[in-house]
C-alpha positions as CSV (number, residue, x, y, z in Angstrom):
1,L,78.6,-21.9,-12.0
2,G,77.3,-22.1,-8.4
3,E,80.2,-20.0,-7.2
4,A,79.5,-17.4,-9.9
5,M,75.8,-17.3,-8.9
6,S,76.7,-16.7,-5.2
7,S,79.6,-14.2,-5.6
8,P,78.6,-10.6,-4.9
9,L,77.9,-8.2,-7.7
10,L,80.0,-5.2,-7.0
11,K,80.1,-1.7,-8.5
12,G,83.4,-2.1,-10.2
13,G,82.9,-5.3,-12.3
14,A,81.7,-3.7,-15.6
15,Q,83.7,-4.3,-18.8
16,A,83.9,-2.1,-21.9
17,G,80.9,-2.7,-24.1
18,D,78.6,-3.7,-21.2
19,V,75.1,-2.2,-21.3
20,L,73.6,-0.4,-18.3
21,I,70.1,-1.6,-17.4
22,L,67.9,0.4,-14.8
23,T,65.1,-1.6,-13.3
24,K,62.8,1.3,-12.2
25,A,61.6,4.7,-13.5
26,L,63.1,7.9,-12.3
27,G,61.5,11.0,-10.8
28,V,60.8,10.2,-7.2
29,G,62.9,13.2,-5.9
30,V,61.1,15.9,-7.9
31,A,57.7,14.2,-7.4
32,L,58.0,14.2,-3.6
33,A,59.5,17.8,-3.5
34,A,56.9,19.2,-5.9
35,T,53.9,17.6,-4.2
36,A,55.1,18.6,-0.7
37,K,54.9,22.3,-1.7
38,G,51.7,21.9,-3.7
39,A,53.3,22.4,-7.1
40,A,51.9,19.0,-8.3
41,A,48.8,16.9,-7.7
42,S,48.8,14.4,-4.8
43,G,48.4,11.6,-7.4
44,L,52.0,12.1,-8.3
45,R,53.1,11.5,-4.7
46,Q,51.0,8.3,-4.7
47,A,52.7,7.1,-7.9
48,A,56.1,7.9,-6.4
49,L,55.4,6.0,-3.2
50,A,54.1,3.0,-5.2
51,L,57.4,3.0,-7.2
52,M,59.4,3.2,-4.0
53,A,57.5,0.2,-2.6
54,E,58.4,-2.1,-5.5
55,D,60.7,-4.8,-4.3
56,S,64.0,-4.9,-6.3
57,G,65.3,-8.1,-4.8
58,C,63.7,-10.5,-7.3
59,A,65.5,-8.6,-10.2
60,V,69.0,-9.8,-9.0
61,P,68.6,-13.5,-10.1
62,L,67.5,-12.3,-13.5
63,L,70.4,-10.0,-13.8
64,R,72.8,-12.8,-12.8
65,A,71.2,-15.2,-15.2
66,H,72.0,-12.8,-18.1
67,G,75.6,-12.4,-17.1
68,G,75.3,-9.3,-14.9
69,R,78.8,-8.2,-13.9
70,A,78.3,-5.1,-11.7
71,L,75.4,-3.8,-9.7
72,T,74.4,-0.8,-7.5
73,D,71.1,0.9,-6.5
74,V,70.2,4.4,-7.6
75,T,69.6,6.6,-4.6
76,G,70.6,10.1,-3.6
77,F,73.2,10.8,-6.3
78,G,70.7,10.0,-9.0
79,L,71.3,7.9,-12.1
80,L,74.2,10.0,-13.4
81,G,76.1,9.9,-10.1
82,H,75.7,6.2,-9.5
83,A,76.5,5.3,-13.1
84,L,79.7,7.4,-12.8
85,E,80.6,5.5,-9.6
86,M,80.4,2.2,-11.5
87,A,82.4,3.6,-14.4
88,E,85.2,5.0,-12.2
89,A,85.3,1.8,-10.1
90,A,85.9,-0.2,-13.4
91,G,88.2,2.4,-15.0
92,L,85.9,2.9,-17.9
93,G,84.1,5.7,-19.8
94,L,80.4,6.0,-19.9
95,T,77.6,6.9,-22.4
96,L,74.1,7.6,-21.0
97,K,71.1,7.9,-23.3
98,V,69.0,10.8,-21.8
99,D,65.8,9.4,-23.2
100,G,66.6,5.9,-22.1
101,P,65.2,5.9,-18.6
102,A,61.5,5.8,-18.0
103,A,60.1,8.8,-16.1
104,L,57.2,8.9,-13.6
105,P,54.3,10.4,-15.6
106,G,54.3,14.2,-15.1
107,V,57.8,14.7,-13.8
108,L,59.4,16.0,-17.0
109,P,57.2,19.1,-17.2
110,L,58.0,19.8,-13.5
111,L,61.7,19.5,-14.2
112,A,61.3,21.8,-17.2
113,A,59.6,24.3,-15.0
114,G,62.5,24.3,-12.6
115,E,61.1,22.1,-9.8
116,G,63.5,19.7,-8.2
117,A,64.7,18.1,-5.0
118,Q,67.3,19.8,-2.8
119,L,70.1,17.4,-3.7
120,A,69.6,17.7,-7.4
121,Q,71.7,20.9,-7.8
122,S,74.8,19.2,-6.4
123,N,74.1,16.1,-8.4
124,R,74.5,18.2,-11.6
125,R,78.2,18.9,-11.0
126,P,79.4,16.1,-13.2
127,L,77.5,17.6,-16.2
128,A,80.2,20.3,-16.4
129,G,82.7,17.7,-17.6
130,A,80.4,15.8,-19.8
131,T,80.1,15.8,-23.6
132,L,76.6,16.6,-24.7
133,K,75.3,15.2,-28.0
134,G,72.0,16.5,-29.3
135,L,70.9,18.4,-26.2
136,S,71.6,21.4,-24.0
137,L,72.2,21.8,-20.3
138,A,68.6,23.1,-20.0
139,D,67.1,19.8,-21.2
140,P,64.8,18.4,-18.5
141,R,65.9,14.9,-19.4
142,L,69.3,15.9,-17.9
143,A,67.6,17.0,-14.8
144,L,65.9,13.6,-14.6
145,L,69.3,11.9,-14.7
146,T,70.4,13.9,-11.6
147,D,67.1,13.6,-9.7
148,P,67.9,12.0,-6.3
149,Q,65.9,8.8,-5.7
150,T,64.6,7.1,-2.6
151,C,64.3,3.3,-2.9
152,G,65.4,3.7,-6.6
153,G,65.9,0.9,-9.0
154,L,68.9,-1.4,-9.5
155,L,71.5,-0.3,-12.1
156,A,73.3,-3.3,-13.6
157,A,76.1,-3.8,-16.2
158,V,75.2,-6.7,-18.5
159,P,77.1,-8.0,-21.5
160,E,75.7,-6.4,-24.7
161,A,74.8,-9.7,-26.2
162,E,72.5,-10.4,-23.2
163,A,71.0,-7.0,-22.8
164,S,67.8,-7.4,-24.9
165,A,67.0,-10.8,-23.3
166,C,67.7,-9.4,-19.8
167,L,65.4,-6.5,-20.4
168,A,62.6,-8.7,-21.7
169,A,63.0,-11.0,-18.7
170,L,62.8,-8.1,-16.2
171,Q,59.7,-6.6,-17.9
172,H,58.1,-10.0,-18.0
173,A,58.8,-10.4,-14.2
174,G,56.9,-7.1,-13.5
175,F,59.6,-4.5,-13.9
176,S,57.6,-2.7,-16.5
177,T,59.7,0.5,-16.4
178,A,63.0,-1.3,-16.7
179,R,65.1,0.2,-19.5
180,I,68.5,0.2,-21.2
181,V,70.0,3.5,-20.2
182,G,73.6,3.5,-21.4
183,Q,76.8,1.6,-22.1
184,F,80.4,1.5,-20.8
185,A,83.3,2.4,-23.0
186,E,87.0,1.8,-23.0
187,S,87.8,5.5,-23.5
188,P,87.5,7.6,-20.4
189,G,84.9,10.4,-20.1
190,I,81.2,10.9,-19.9
191,Q,79.0,11.3,-22.9
192,L,75.3,12.1,-22.7
193,E,73.3,11.8,-25.8
194,A,69.7,11.9,-27.1
195,M,68.5,9.0,-29.1
196,Q,65.7,11.1,-30.7
């Protein structure tokens, strides 16, 4: 057990059926871009900076305690890009729930209005090969998945049986915006779906 607790959690350790948990809300990229050009109130910038300042390190022991098998952080490639890196490293397919991640308050309307960070456009490339269920390419929740983050949350693959308990433990520890955002599949490909 001691060896399992000290071995590194790499991107490629996920197994089919594992659930993806994200420890922080998304929207830092669009928040900083929109406030820099005066398209959003400065309070949104302060919320983004506070989210960036949250320490993710104390989430790692909780993820390990619930069987976490793979781990990365969400940065410039956005949630979609980093989740795809994990899936490809493990030779798996991926389903992401577009309404799974929490969003910084106020960023979805900005994304719907066409605001975004510079990197977001290139981050949207994988959408061309994705299967969309219950949404269109214009959905701002898809833009949230491709929003580049700075000091973003951790993205972890956790066994399905442990996912609810892991999420509860994270939220109890102060990761109030932690969410279940998807699941790995045996079949290759990317599926993006709306839960509601």
